[in-house]
C-alpha positions as CSV (number, residue, x, y, z in Angstrom):
1,M,80.3,27.5,19.3
2,K,82.8,26.5,16.4
3,P,85.1,24.2,19.0
4,V,81.6,22.3,19.8
5,A,80.6,22.0,16.3
6,N,84.1,21.0,15.5
7,W,83.9,18.3,18.1
8,F,80.9,17.0,16.8
9,T,82.4,16.8,13.1
10,P,86.0,15.6,13.3
11,P,87.2,15.1,9.8
12,I,87.6,11.2,9.3
13,A,88.4,9.1,6.5
14,L,85.6,7.6,4.6
15,A,87.5,4.3,4.3
16,R,86.3,4.2,8.0
17,I,82.8,4.4,7.0
18,A,83.6,1.8,4.5
19,W,84.9,-0.8,6.8
20,L,81.9,0.0,9.2
21,R,79.5,-0.7,6.6
22,T,80.6,-4.0,5.8
23,I,81.0,-5.3,9.2
24,L,77.8,-3.9,10.7
25,Y,75.5,-4.6,7.8
26,L,76.7,-8.1,8.1
27,F,76.5,-8.7,11.8
28,V,72.8,-7.0,11.5
29,I,72.2,-10.7,9.6
30,L,73.9,-12.6,12.3
31,D,72.0,-10.4,15.1
32,M,68.7,-11.5,13.1
33,H,69.6,-15.1,13.6
34,A,71.4,-15.4,16.7
35,F,70.3,-12.9,19.1
36,V,66.9,-11.0,18.2
37,R,65.6,-13.9,16.4
38,D,62.4,-14.3,17.5
39,T,60.5,-11.5,15.6
40,R,59.3,-13.9,12.8
41,L,57.5,-16.2,15.5
42,K,56.0,-13.4,17.1
43,G,54.3,-12.9,14.0
44,E,52.8,-16.3,14.3
45,H,51.4,-15.0,17.7
46,P,49.6,-11.5,17.3
47,D,47.9,-12.1,20.4
48,L,50.7,-11.9,22.7
49,Y,51.9,-8.5,20.8
50,K,52.6,-5.6,23.4
51,P,53.7,-2.6,21.4
52,L,56.3,-0.6,23.0
53,L,56.4,3.1,23.2
54,L,58.1,4.1,19.5
55,E,55.3,1.4,17.9
56,R,52.4,3.1,19.4
57,L,53.7,6.5,18.7
58,F,54.2,5.6,14.8
59,H,51.2,3.3,14.9
60,L,52.9,0.3,13.7
61,P,50.8,-2.7,12.4
62,T,50.6,-5.7,14.4
63,P,53.1,-8.2,13.5
64,S,51.7,-11.1,11.2
65,V,53.5,-14.2,9.4
66,A,53.4,-11.9,6.2
67,N,55.0,-9.0,7.0
68,T,57.5,-10.1,9.5
69,T,58.2,-12.8,6.6
70,A,58.5,-9.8,4.2
71,L,60.8,-7.7,6.8
72,Y,63.4,-10.8,7.2
73,Y,63.8,-10.7,3.5
74,V,63.9,-7.1,2.8
75,L,66.2,-6.7,5.5
76,L,68.6,-9.6,4.4
77,V,69.0,-8.5,0.9
78,A,69.5,-4.6,2.0
79,C,72.4,-5.5,4.3
80,L,73.8,-7.9,1.7
81,I,73.7,-4.6,-0.6
82,A,74.7,-2.3,2.0
83,A,77.7,-4.4,3.4
84,T,79.7,-3.8,-0.3
85,N,79.5,-0.3,-0.1
86,R,77.2,-0.3,-3.5
87,L,73.9,1.8,-3.3
88,P,74.7,2.6,0.5
89,R,72.7,5.4,1.2
90,L,69.6,3.6,-0.8
91,A,70.1,0.0,1.0
92,G,71.2,2.1,4.3
93,W,67.9,3.8,4.5
94,V,66.0,0.7,4.2
95,V,68.0,-1.5,6.6
96,A,67.7,1.5,9.1
97,P,63.8,1.6,9.9
98,A,63.5,-2.3,8.8
99,F,65.9,-3.6,11.5
100,T,64.4,-0.8,14.0
101,W,61.1,-2.4,13.2
102,W,62.6,-5.9,13.6
103,V,64.2,-5.3,16.8
104,L,61.0,-3.3,18.4
105,I,59.0,-6.4,17.7
106,G,61.6,-8.9,19.0
107,M,61.7,-6.9,22.1
108,S,57.9,-6.4,22.6
109,D,57.6,-9.1,25.3
110,G,58.7,-5.9,27.6
111,K,62.6,-7.2,27.8
112,V,64.4,-4.2,25.7
113,D,68.0,-5.2,25.5
114,H,70.1,-1.4,25.8
115,D,73.1,-3.4,24.2
116,H,71.3,-2.5,20.7
117,L,71.2,1.1,20.9
118,A,74.5,1.8,19.5
119,L,73.9,-0.4,16.7
120,T,70.7,0.8,16.0
121,V,72.0,4.6,16.3
122,A,74.8,3.3,13.8
123,L,72.2,2.1,11.1
124,W,70.7,5.6,11.2
125,V,73.7,7.3,10.4
126,L,75.6,5.6,8.1
127,P,73.3,6.4,5.6
128,T,73.9,10.1,6.0
129,V,77.6,9.6,4.3
130,A,78.2,9.9,0.5
131,S,79.8,6.7,-0.9
132,T,83.1,6.5,-2.2
133,R,83.2,7.9,-6.2
134,A,85.8,5.6,-7.3
135,G,88.5,2.9,-6.1
136,N,88.5,0.7,-3.1
137,P,86.4,2.4,-0.6
138,Y,88.4,1.0,2.3
139,A,91.4,2.5,0.9
140,D,89.4,6.1,0.7
141,Q,92.1,8.6,2.5
142,T,89.3,11.2,2.0
143,R,88.7,13.2,5.0
144,S,85.0,14.1,5.5
145,E,82.8,16.0,8.4
146,A,80.1,14.0,7.6
147,A,81.9,10.8,8.0
148,G,83.1,12.3,11.3
149,W,79.7,13.5,12.5
150,A,78.2,10.0,11.7
151,V,81.3,8.2,13.8
152,R,80.7,10.6,16.5
153,C,77.1,9.6,16.7
154,V,78.0,6.0,16.9
155,Q,80.8,6.7,19.4
156,I,78.3,8.6,21.8
157,A,75.8,6.1,21.7
158,V,78.4,3.3,22.8
159,I,79.1,5.3,25.6
160,C,75.6,6.1,26.4
161,T,75.1,2.6,26.7
162,Y,77.3,2.4,29.9
163,F,76.5,6.0,31.1
164,L,72.7,5.6,31.4
165,S,72.9,1.7,32.5
166,A,74.8,3.7,35.5
167,I,72.3,6.1,36.0
168,A,69.5,3.3,36.0
169,K,71.4,1.4,38.7
170,L,71.1,4.7,41.0
171,R,67.6,5.5,40.0
172,G,66.7,1.5,40.6
173,A,68.3,1.9,43.9
174,G,66.5,5.0,44.7
175,W,69.1,7.4,43.7
176,T,71.6,5.9,46.4
177,L,74.8,3.7,46.0
178,A,73.2,0.7,47.0
179,W,73.8,-1.5,43.7
180,P,77.4,-1.9,43.9
181,G,77.2,-2.9,47.7
182,S,74.4,-5.4,46.9
183,A,74.5,-9.1,46.2
184,I,73.0,-8.7,42.4
185,L,76.2,-10.5,41.2
186,T,75.6,-13.5,43.2
187,W,71.7,-13.1,42.4
188,A,72.8,-13.4,38.7
189,I,75.2,-16.4,39.0
190,V,72.6,-18.6,40.7
191,R,70.1,-17.5,38.1
192,R,72.7,-18.3,35.2
193,P,75.2,-20.8,36.9
194,H,78.4,-21.3,35.0
195,P,81.6,-22.5,36.2
196,V,83.7,-19.4,36.5
197,G,80.8,-17.6,38.4
198,E,80.5,-20.5,40.5
199,W,83.8,-20.3,41.7
200,L,83.3,-16.7,42.4
201,L,80.7,-17.6,44.7
202,H,83.0,-18.8,47.2
203,H,84.6,-15.2,46.7
204,P,82.0,-13.0,47.6
205,W,84.5,-9.8,48.3
206,M,85.6,-10.4,44.7
207,L,82.3,-9.5,43.2
208,H,81.7,-6.7,45.3
209,V,85.1,-5.6,43.8
210,M,83.8,-6.4,40.5
211,Q,80.4,-4.4,41.1
212,W,82.1,-1.4,42.4
213,V,84.3,-1.2,39.3
214,G,81.9,-1.5,37.0
215,I,79.7,1.1,38.1
216,I,82.7,3.3,38.4
217,G,83.7,2.6,35.3
218,E,80.1,3.4,33.6
219,F,80.2,6.4,35.2
220,L,83.7,7.6,34.0
221,S,83.1,6.1,30.7
222,P,82.1,9.7,29.0
223,A,85.9,10.8,29.5
224,I,86.5,8.3,26.8
225,L,85.3,10.2,23.8
226,W,87.9,13.0,24.9
227,L,91.1,10.9,25.2
228,K,93.4,10.1,22.5
229,G,95.7,7.6,21.4
230,R,96.8,5.0,23.7
231,W,94.4,6.3,26.3
232,Q,91.6,5.9,24.7
233,L,92.4,2.9,23.6
234,M,93.6,1.8,27.3
235,G,89.5,2.6,27.6
236,A,88.1,0.7,25.0
237,L,90.3,-2.2,26.1
238,F,88.8,-1.6,29.9
239,F,85.4,-1.9,28.7
240,L,85.7,-4.9,26.2
241,G,87.6,-6.7,29.3
242,F,84.4,-5.7,31.0
243,H,82.4,-7.3,28.6
244,A,84.6,-10.7,28.5
245,A,84.3,-11.1,32.2
246,N,80.7,-10.7,31.9
247,T,80.8,-13.6,29.3
248,A,82.8,-15.7,31.4
249,I,80.7,-15.2,34.6
250,L,77.3,-15.0,33.2
251,L,77.6,-15.9,29.5
252,I,76.1,-12.3,28.9
253,H,78.4,-11.2,25.7
254,F,76.9,-7.7,24.6
255,L,78.2,-8.1,21.1
256,P,76.0,-5.8,19.6
257,T,77.8,-2.8,21.6
258,V,81.1,-4.7,21.2
259,V,81.0,-4.3,17.4
260,C,80.3,-0.8,17.4
261,W,83.6,0.0,19.5
262,L,85.1,-0.2,16.1
263,A,83.8,3.3,15.8
264,F,86.6,4.2,17.8
265,A,89.4,2.2,15.5
266,P,91.7,4.0,12.9
267,M,90.2,1.2,10.4
268,E,91.3,3.4,7.4
269,R,95.0,2.6,8.3
270,I,94.4,-1.1,7.3
271,V,94.9,-0.8,3.6
272,P,97.5,1.9,3.7
273,W,99.5,-0.7,6.2
274,W,98.9,-3.7,4.1
275,R,99.9,-2.4,1.0
276,A,103.4,-0.8,2.5
277,R,103.8,-4.3,4.2
278,S,103.2,-6.0,0.8
279,A,105.7,-3.6,-0.7
280,G,108.0,-4.2,1.7
281,D,107.8,-8.0,1.1
282,A,107.8,-7.8,-2.6
283,G,111.3,-5.3,-2.2
284,Q,112.8,-8.0,0.3
285,A,111.8,-11.1,-2.2
286,E,113.5,-9.0,-5.2
287,D,116.8,-8.4,-2.8
288,E,116.8,-12.1,-2.0
289,T,116.8,-12.9,-5.7
290,E,119.4,-10.6,-6.7
291,D,121.3,-11.9,-3.8
292,R,121.0,-15.4,-5.2
293,G,121.8,-14.5,-8.7
294,Q,125.1,-12.6,-7.5
295,A,126.2,-15.9,-5.5
296,K,125.5,-18.0,-8.7
297,E,127.8,-15.8,-10.6
298,Q,130.3,-15.7,-8.0
299,A,130.2,-19.7,-7.7
300,G,130.4,-19.8,-11.6
301,A,133.3,-17.8,-11.5
């Protein structure tokens, strides 16, 4: 049991949590205005509201102009505070349920976007990690199992986005491999015409190859959780390339998931690297100044 517990709680520097807080809380503000942006509009038409399962389980109130407007400003203020790494637990525990409700209202028309899975999980686990006691939070190399647990939860949620998507494809096809051999990408391109996608329509074999590569990658995605170093980087780059291709072909970006891939990145190394680089540049500048001084002395002699 201990190896399993250790895997779920690897000691990770608090600096990575600080970076994730800043990036993800600022991203939530972007998400509210660019992606799930119609929550307040749905408050103006409560008669069209169809609550999702979680909304029914928790008896959440029907959206109205008053509560969606209040929700918007509470989220905005709490995200700005949490992004500074000040009062991260208090602000984080406000953001997590507030954004979950925001997304539930926004997706209450029945179209639930699975690209928000990892982001929502991240918002619930980040407040479980204590803040840095003093100094620059982005440079705090204090290793914490609580930080490791939070990061691992985000990583698992990222991978589940792909693996569960593959399971859904199998289930939708009657538990057969009909999906990768179908014309689903052709249908999607016709539905969302774009120059790159329209060019691919003339090469259907490429679309079938992409479908097979995609579903195989989704099924193998859990392996990334156990890969290390460059191998894990290659796995991450595969899926980032996967999203880049989707954006180029269908204009589907999946940014809420893409930004959560940063949970795999050793961002705690950024400040030490920058300090070492700055120190090296400063030392080089001093050497150049000293060399110029010696040259002047020699010229004067």
